[in-house]
C-alpha positions as CSV (number, residue, x, y, z in Angstrom):
1,M,0.0,0.0,0.0
2,T,1.3,3.4,-0.9
3,P,1.9,5.5,2.3
4,L,0.1,8.8,2.7
5,L,2.1,12.0,2.9
6,L,2.5,13.5,6.3
7,S,1.1,16.9,7.2
8,K,3.8,19.6,7.3
9,G,4.2,23.1,8.6
10,F,7.0,25.6,8.9
11,E,8.2,28.2,11.4
12,V,10.4,30.7,9.4
13,E,12.6,33.3,11.0
14,M,14.1,36.0,8.9
15,Y,16.1,39.2,9.3
16,T,15.0,42.5,8.0
17,G,17.3,45.2,6.8
18,L,18.5,47.6,4.1
19,P,19.2,46.5,0.5
20,D,22.9,47.0,1.2
21,G,22.8,44.2,3.8
22,T,22.6,46.2,7.0
23,V,20.3,44.6,9.5
24,V,17.5,46.9,10.7
25,G,15.0,45.7,13.2
26,C,11.3,46.4,12.8
27,A,9.7,43.2,14.1
28,A,7.5,44.8,16.7
29,E,6.0,47.3,14.2
30,A,5.6,44.6,11.5
31,A,3.9,42.2,13.9
32,R,1.4,44.8,14.9
33,A,0.6,45.7,11.3
34,L,0.6,42.2,9.7
35,A,-1.4,39.2,10.6
36,G,0.5,36.0,11.1
37,F,3.8,37.5,12.1
38,V,5.2,37.3,15.6
39,T,8.3,38.9,17.3
40,E,11.4,37.3,18.7
41,P,13.0,38.9,21.8
42,D,15.4,40.8,19.5
43,Q,13.5,42.9,16.9
44,R,15.9,42.4,14.1
45,N,14.2,39.2,13.1
46,L,10.6,38.1,13.0
47,E,8.8,34.8,12.4
48,Y,5.8,33.5,10.5
49,T,4.3,30.1,10.4
50,T,2.5,28.0,7.8
51,P,-0.5,25.8,8.8
52,P,-0.4,22.0,8.5
53,E,-0.7,20.9,4.9
54,A,0.5,17.6,3.3
55,D,0.7,18.9,-0.3
56,Y,4.0,20.3,-1.3
57,Q,2.6,22.7,-3.9
58,R,0.2,24.1,-1.4
59,Q,3.0,24.5,1.1
60,L,5.0,26.5,-1.5
61,A,2.1,28.9,-1.7
62,L,1.8,29.1,2.1
63,L,5.5,29.9,2.4
64,L,5.4,32.6,-0.3
65,E,2.2,34.5,0.6
66,P,3.3,35.9,4.0
67,R,6.6,37.1,2.4
68,Q,4.6,38.9,-0.3
69,R,2.7,40.8,2.3
70,L,5.8,41.5,4.4
71,R,7.7,42.8,1.4
72,Q,4.9,45.1,0.5
73,W,5.0,46.5,4.0
74,L,8.8,46.8,4.0
75,R,9.2,48.4,0.6
76,P,8.0,51.9,1.4
77,R,10.3,51.8,4.5
78,G,13.3,51.1,2.3
79,L,13.7,47.6,3.8
80,T,13.9,44.1,2.5
81,L,14.5,40.5,3.8
82,L,18.0,39.3,4.4
83,P,19.1,35.7,4.0
84,G,21.4,34.0,6.5
85,S,21.1,32.7,10.0
86,T,23.4,35.1,12.0
87,L,24.0,38.8,12.2
88,A,26.4,38.6,9.3
89,T,26.9,42.4,9.0
90,G,26.5,43.1,12.8
91,D,26.0,44.2,15.5
92,S,26.1,41.1,17.8
93,Q,27.4,43.1,20.7
94,R,24.1,44.6,21.7
95,F,20.6,43.3,22.2
96,E,17.8,45.2,20.4
97,R,14.6,44.4,22.3
98,S,11.3,44.0,20.4
99,D,9.3,44.4,23.6
100,P,11.2,46.1,26.5
101,G,8.4,45.4,29.0
102,N,8.3,41.6,28.4
103,A,9.6,39.8,31.4
104,Y,10.4,36.6,29.5
105,H,12.3,38.6,26.9
106,S,14.3,40.1,29.8
107,H,15.1,36.6,31.0
108,I,16.3,35.6,27.5
109,E,18.5,38.7,27.2
110,Q,20.0,38.4,30.6
111,T,20.6,34.6,30.4
112,Y,21.8,34.2,26.8
113,G,22.5,37.6,25.3
114,T,22.7,37.8,21.5
115,R,23.6,34.1,21.2
116,V,19.9,33.6,20.5
117,V,19.6,36.4,17.9
118,T,19.6,33.9,15.0
119,A,17.3,33.1,12.1
120,S,16.3,29.5,11.2
121,V,13.5,27.4,10.0
122,H,11.7,24.8,12.1
123,I,10.1,21.9,10.1
124,N,7.1,20.2,11.7
125,L,5.9,16.8,10.4
126,G,2.7,15.3,11.8
127,V,2.9,11.9,13.4
128,A,0.0,11.1,15.8
129,A,0.8,7.7,17.3
130,M,3.4,7.8,20.1
131,E,5.5,4.8,19.2
132,P,6.1,5.9,15.6
133,L,6.6,9.5,16.7
134,F,9.4,8.6,19.1
135,A,11.0,6.2,16.6
136,G,11.0,9.1,14.1
137,L,12.5,11.4,16.7
138,R,15.3,8.9,17.3
139,L,16.1,8.6,13.6
140,I,16.1,12.3,12.9
141,R,18.2,13.0,16.1
142,C,20.8,10.5,14.8
143,E,20.8,12.1,11.3
144,A,20.2,15.7,12.2
145,A,23.8,16.6,11.2
146,L,22.8,15.8,7.5
147,L,20.1,18.4,7.7
148,L,22.4,21.0,9.1
149,A,25.0,20.1,6.4
150,L,22.4,20.8,3.7
151,S,21.1,24.0,5.2
152,A,24.2,25.7,6.7
153,S,23.9,29.4,5.9
154,S,25.7,31.3,8.7
155,P,29.4,31.5,8.0
156,F,29.7,35.2,9.0
157,L,29.2,37.3,12.1
158,D,29.8,41.0,12.5
159,G,31.3,41.3,9.0
160,R,33.8,38.5,9.3
161,P,34.0,34.8,8.6
162,T,33.8,32.8,11.8
163,G,35.6,29.7,10.6
164,A,32.4,27.7,10.7
165,H,29.7,27.0,8.2
166,S,26.9,27.2,10.8
167,Q,27.9,29.8,13.3
168,R,24.3,29.8,14.4
169,W,24.4,26.2,15.7
170,L,27.7,26.7,17.4
171,Q,26.6,29.8,19.3
172,F,23.0,28.9,20.1
173,P,22.5,27.8,23.7
174,L,21.4,24.2,23.4
175,T,19.2,23.6,26.5
176,P,19.5,21.4,28.5
177,A,23.1,20.8,27.7
178,E,22.6,17.0,27.5
179,V,19.4,15.5,26.1
180,P,19.0,11.7,26.0
181,L,17.7,9.6,23.1
182,F,14.1,9.2,24.2
183,L,13.2,5.6,24.5
184,S,9.4,6.1,24.8
185,H,6.7,8.7,25.5
186,A,6.8,7.7,29.2
187,H,10.6,8.3,29.2
188,Y,10.1,11.8,27.6
189,I,7.4,12.8,30.1
190,A,9.5,11.7,33.1
191,W,12.6,13.4,31.8
192,V,10.8,16.7,31.1
193,N,9.3,16.7,34.6
194,D,12.8,16.2,36.0
195,Q,14.2,19.1,34.0
196,L,11.4,21.4,35.1
197,A,11.8,20.3,38.8
198,S,15.6,21.0,38.6
199,G,15.2,24.3,36.8
200,A,17.2,23.1,33.8
201,M,14.1,23.9,31.8
202,T,11.9,26.9,32.7
203,N,8.9,25.6,30.8
204,V,7.9,22.8,28.5
205,R,9.0,24.8,25.4
206,H,12.5,25.3,26.9
207,L,13.9,22.3,25.1
208,W,16.2,23.8,22.5
209,T,17.7,20.8,20.7
210,S,18.1,19.4,17.2
211,V,14.7,17.8,17.2
212,R,11.9,17.6,19.7
213,P,8.3,16.3,20.1
214,N,5.7,19.0,19.7
215,G,2.0,19.3,20.5
216,D,-0.6,21.4,22.2
217,N,-0.1,20.1,25.7
218,R,3.5,19.0,26.1
219,P,4.8,16.6,27.4
220,H,1.5,14.7,27.3
221,D,-0.4,15.5,24.1
222,L,1.9,15.2,21.1
223,N,1.2,15.1,17.4
224,R,4.3,16.2,15.5
225,I,8.0,16.0,15.2
226,E,9.7,19.4,15.1
227,V,13.1,19.6,13.4
228,R,15.0,22.6,14.8
229,I,18.6,22.1,13.6
230,C,18.3,23.7,10.1
231,D,19.8,27.0,9.4
232,L,17.5,29.3,7.4
233,L,16.8,27.8,4.0
234,A,15.7,31.1,2.4
235,D,15.0,29.5,-1.0
236,P,11.5,27.9,-0.7
237,L,12.4,25.1,-3.1
238,E,15.5,24.1,-1.1
239,L,13.4,24.1,2.0
240,L,10.8,21.8,0.5
241,A,13.5,19.6,-0.9
242,V,15.0,19.1,2.6
243,T,11.5,18.5,4.0
244,A,10.9,15.8,1.4
245,F,14.2,14.2,2.3
246,I,13.1,14.1,6.0
247,E,9.6,12.9,5.2
248,L,10.7,10.1,2.9
249,Q,13.0,8.8,5.7
250,L,10.1,9.0,8.2
251,L,7.8,7.1,5.8
252,R,10.4,4.4,5.2
253,L,10.8,4.1,9.0
254,L,7.1,3.8,9.6
255,E,7.0,0.9,7.1
256,D,10.0,-0.9,8.6
257,P,10.9,0.3,12.1
258,A,13.2,-2.7,12.7
259,A,15.5,-1.5,9.9
260,F,15.5,2.2,10.6
261,D,14.8,2.9,14.2
262,P,18.3,3.4,15.8
263,M,17.1,1.8,19.0
264,Q,16.4,-1.4,17.1
265,A,18.9,-1.2,14.1
266,S,22.1,0.1,15.8
267,G,24.8,-1.8,17.6
268,L,25.3,1.3,19.9
269,S,23.7,2.0,23.2
270,P,21.1,4.9,23.5
271,A,23.7,6.9,25.5
272,E,26.4,6.3,22.8
273,L,23.9,7.3,20.1
274,A,23.0,10.5,21.9
275,H,26.7,11.5,22.2
276,L,27.4,10.4,18.6
277,A,24.5,12.6,17.3
278,D,25.7,15.6,19.3
279,A,29.2,15.3,18.1
280,N,28.0,14.9,14.5
281,D,26.0,18.1,14.9
282,R,29.0,20.0,16.0
283,A,31.1,18.6,13.1
284,A,28.4,19.6,10.6
285,A,28.2,23.1,12.0
286,Q,31.9,23.4,11.4
287,G,32.3,21.8,8.0
288,S,28.8,21.1,6.7
289,L,28.9,18.9,3.6
290,D,32.6,18.2,4.0
291,A,32.3,17.2,7.7
292,Q,33.5,13.8,8.8
293,L,30.6,12.1,10.6
294,Y,30.0,8.8,12.3
295,H,27.1,6.6,11.3
296,W,24.6,5.6,13.9
297,R,24.3,2.0,12.7
298,D,27.9,1.0,13.7
299,G,29.9,4.1,14.2
300,H,31.8,4.0,10.9
301,S,33.2,7.3,9.6
302,L,32.0,9.0,6.3
303,R,31.6,12.4,4.9
304,A,28.3,14.2,5.2
305,R,27.9,14.6,1.5
306,D,28.5,10.9,0.9
307,W,26.0,9.9,3.5
308,I,23.4,12.2,2.0
309,A,24.1,11.0,-1.5
310,A,23.8,7.4,-0.5
311,T,20.5,8.0,1.4
312,L,19.1,9.9,-1.6
313,G,19.9,6.9,-3.8
314,D,18.1,4.6,-1.4
315,L,15.1,6.9,-1.3
316,Q,14.6,7.2,-5.0
317,P,12.1,4.2,-5.4
318,L,9.8,5.5,-2.7
319,A,10.2,9.1,-4.0
320,A,9.2,8.0,-7.5
321,E,6.2,6.0,-6.1
322,L,5.0,9.1,-4.2
323,G,5.7,11.6,-7.0
324,L,8.3,13.4,-4.8
325,A,11.4,12.8,-7.0
326,P,11.1,16.3,-8.5
327,R,10.9,17.8,-5.0
328,L,14.3,16.2,-4.1
329,A,16.0,17.6,-7.2
330,P,17.4,20.8,-5.6
331,L,19.5,18.6,-3.2
332,A,21.6,17.3,-6.1
333,D,22.5,20.9,-6.9
334,L,23.3,21.5,-3.2
335,L,25.6,18.6,-3.2
336,S,27.4,19.6,-6.4
337,R,27.5,23.4,-5.9
338,G,27.7,23.5,-2.2
339,N,25.2,24.9,0.4
340,T,24.7,28.6,1.0
341,A,27.6,28.9,3.5
342,M,30.0,27.2,1.1
343,R,29.0,29.5,-1.8
344,W,29.2,32.6,0.4
345,L,32.7,31.6,1.7
346,A,33.9,31.0,-1.9
347,L,32.7,34.5,-2.9
348,H,34.5,36.0,0.2
349,R,37.7,34.2,-0.7
350,S,37.5,35.7,-4.2
351,G,37.4,39.2,-2.7
352,A,33.7,40.1,-2.1
353,S,32.9,41.7,1.3
354,V,30.4,40.2,3.7
355,A,28.0,43.1,3.2
356,D,28.3,42.8,-0.6
357,I,27.5,39.1,-0.4
358,V,24.5,39.6,1.8
359,A,23.2,42.4,-0.4
360,A,23.5,40.5,-3.6
361,E,21.9,37.4,-2.1
362,A,19.0,39.5,-0.7
363,S,18.3,40.8,-4.2
364,A,18.6,37.4,-5.7
365,L,16.2,36.0,-3.1
366,E,13.5,38.5,-3.9
367,A,13.9,37.8,-7.6
368,R,13.6,34.0,-7.0
369,E,10.4,34.6,-5.0
370,K,8.9,36.7,-7.8
371,A,9.7,33.9,-10.3
372,L,7.9,31.4,-8.1
373,E,4.9,33.7,-7.5
374,A,4.6,34.3,-11.3
375,S,4.6,30.6,-12.0
376,P,3.4,28.7,-9.0
377,A,3.0,25.5,-11.0
378,T,6.6,25.5,-12.2
379,D,8.3,22.1,-12.2
380,P,10.3,22.2,-9.0
381,A,13.1,20.2,-10.6
382,S,13.9,23.1,-12.9
383,A,12.6,26.2,-11.1
384,L,15.1,28.9,-10.0
385,G,18.0,27.4,-12.0
């Protein structure tokens, strides 16, 4: 039986700024003026979400429509949307509050400072049954480094290269510092309650890790897997390609958990798997597609790009069966040309300034969105070059 596609939804954070790449905060004003936008503690970035929807073409429209409205609001103010996941052109030395009277924002600023002033995309995939949901969490936790390797887009901070491809993931305060591989829903509930009791988490949302369970009444009522590790994939087709990559792996897992749930298919212990996953995430933040990673099945070493390419090959029959092969097509280009961070670093090595790179990419992003808006049914395998 052909599996049904999962519902999907996105939480997209983006910076606003001048066309020359200078970051300019306006989140509080924009959120008051525009439905569907919310503020972050620092007003230089803002967030919008898309509702759950299984169809990829519909999700493309849902990703583009809020940006159209936001760009119309930004344009007379001389502002635009800036790609990237860190304050590439500055200033990371100061916090720019979106709501000075908000006590929670005060706590965030005082506790973490500008380490949290990043932009990313969270990918939510609907899984209602608890055993499959936690099996999916385990698989994505153990392969989250691949998603960061594909999406890395934060090689700069304050006008300079940082030496990493995802500065965002290296600076963001993962909380709590150590998160186990959840063995079951009951294990997750007990662990969350322990963290709340100890103060390691201040509330049920205060689990800042590569992937987490999500739902309306955490830790009890859960209905989706939230992938949090990705840097901002500003190009909607690249975002949908990475989402299809995740979804196909989840669907394959649901069909054969014994082969793809790390708790069943790995020779490593849960504690070893958690440490391996975290080490892989750090390596991917540093070197993205060229990072040397360790496979969860047996700990053998391989490059991120080789692991991704092998997985894509394995997923092709299921992708063809579900009509998702065209959705995956942008990943081949990412593997051959490099991700955003790699392309930006190459431009910087050739002499371009950080500000010039961000400005050019901001202009190119707006042009790509216009092309998609003008032709919403464009074949995703060939759209945007």
